[in-house]
C-alpha positions as CSV (number, residue, x, y, z in Angstrom):
1,M,-0.2,3.1,-24.0
2,S,1.7,4.5,-21.1
3,D,4.1,7.4,-20.6
4,C,6.8,5.4,-22.4
5,L,6.0,7.3,-25.6
6,I,6.9,10.6,-23.9
7,D,10.0,8.9,-22.4
8,L,11.1,7.9,-26.0
9,V,11.0,11.5,-27.3
10,H,12.0,13.4,-24.2
11,D,14.2,16.5,-25.1
12,Q,13.9,15.8,-28.8
13,F,12.3,17.8,-31.5
14,V,10.0,16.5,-34.3
15,D,10.4,17.9,-37.8
16,L,6.8,18.0,-39.2
17,D,8.1,19.0,-42.6
18,S,9.9,15.6,-42.9
19,V,6.9,13.3,-42.2
20,E,7.0,10.2,-44.4
21,F,3.9,7.9,-44.9
22,D,3.9,4.7,-47.0
23,S,2.1,1.4,-46.7
24,K,0.6,2.0,-43.3
25,V,4.0,3.2,-41.9
26,L,4.4,6.8,-40.6
27,K,7.9,8.0,-39.9
28,L,8.9,11.2,-38.0
29,D,12.4,12.6,-37.8
30,L,13.6,13.4,-34.3
31,K,16.5,15.8,-33.5
32,R,18.4,16.7,-30.4
33,E,21.7,18.3,-29.6
34,D,24.5,16.2,-28.4
35,I,25.3,17.8,-25.1
36,N,28.5,15.8,-24.7
37,S,30.0,17.0,-27.9
38,L,33.1,19.0,-27.8
39,D,32.1,20.9,-31.0
40,Y,30.0,23.9,-30.1
41,R,29.4,27.5,-31.0
42,I,28.5,30.3,-28.7
43,F,26.3,33.0,-30.0
44,R,25.8,36.4,-28.5
45,R,22.4,38.1,-28.6
46,F,22.3,41.4,-26.8
47,F,23.4,40.6,-23.3
48,F,22.8,36.9,-23.5
49,F,24.9,34.0,-24.7
50,K,23.6,30.8,-26.2
51,R,25.7,27.6,-26.6
52,I,24.7,25.3,-29.5
53,N,26.2,21.9,-29.5
54,Y,27.2,19.9,-32.6
55,P,26.4,17.5,-34.0
56,I,22.7,17.2,-33.8
57,L,21.8,13.6,-33.3
58,L,19.0,12.2,-35.4
59,S,16.6,9.3,-34.9
60,K,13.3,8.2,-36.3
61,L,10.0,7.6,-34.6
62,I,8.1,4.9,-36.6
63,F,4.4,4.1,-36.3
64,R,3.1,0.9,-37.9
65,G,-0.6,0.1,-38.6
66,V,-1.5,3.7,-39.6
67,S,-4.5,4.2,-41.8
68,S,-4.3,8.0,-42.1
69,F,-2.9,11.1,-40.5
70,R,-3.4,14.8,-40.4
71,I,-1.1,17.6,-39.4
72,I,-2.6,20.7,-37.8
73,D,0.1,23.3,-37.9
74,D,-1.4,26.8,-38.1
75,Q,1.8,28.4,-36.9
76,E,3.9,26.7,-39.6
77,I,7.0,26.6,-37.5
78,G,7.7,23.0,-38.5
79,I,9.9,21.8,-35.6
80,Y,8.3,21.1,-32.2
81,S,8.8,19.0,-29.1
82,I,6.0,16.7,-28.1
83,D,4.2,18.1,-25.0
84,D,1.5,15.4,-24.5
85,Y,-0.5,12.8,-26.3
86,S,-4.0,11.3,-26.1
87,V,-5.6,8.1,-27.3
88,K,-9.2,7.8,-28.1
89,D,-10.7,4.8,-29.9
90,N,-8.4,4.3,-32.9
91,N,-6.8,7.7,-32.9
92,L,-3.5,8.8,-31.4
93,T,-3.0,12.6,-31.2
94,L,0.5,14.0,-30.5
95,N,0.2,17.5,-29.0
96,F,3.1,19.9,-29.7
97,C,1.6,23.1,-28.3
98,E,-1.9,24.5,-27.7
99,I,-2.9,24.6,-31.4
100,T,-0.4,22.3,-33.2
101,R,-0.9,18.6,-33.3
102,L,-0.5,15.4,-35.3
103,S,-3.5,13.2,-35.5
104,I,-2.9,9.6,-36.4
105,D,-5.7,7.1,-37.2
106,F,-4.8,3.5,-36.9
107,D,-6.3,0.1,-37.6
108,D,-6.8,-2.3,-34.7
109,Q,-3.5,-1.5,-33.0
110,I,-0.5,0.7,-33.5
111,E,3.2,-0.3,-33.1
112,I,5.7,2.4,-32.1
113,E,9.5,2.0,-32.6
114,K,12.4,4.5,-32.2
115,T,15.5,3.9,-34.2
116,D,18.8,5.7,-33.9
117,Y,21.0,6.6,-36.9
């Protein structure tokens, strides 16, 4: 597995609360702002302004061949960006921050696909 996984999810956020698992298929919802959208709001917080673009684009990251998975989310924030990943034997670990990760055990091989809505 190369850095193409990180390329697939660059600048996108994973919603750990919406993980779906059925028949060896694990699905993650990905979200990102549409920076080209003309719909946006500007929020003021103290001396700073933040622009939020609408709509938020959604896609799914699909893993096939998964035997089990485990979410380690002590912070319970729920929405993270993938910082890094590691593969060891038949385990793929997605690292979101220092203490939050998604550990995916797979059979002989794992197939990864990204779909857009």
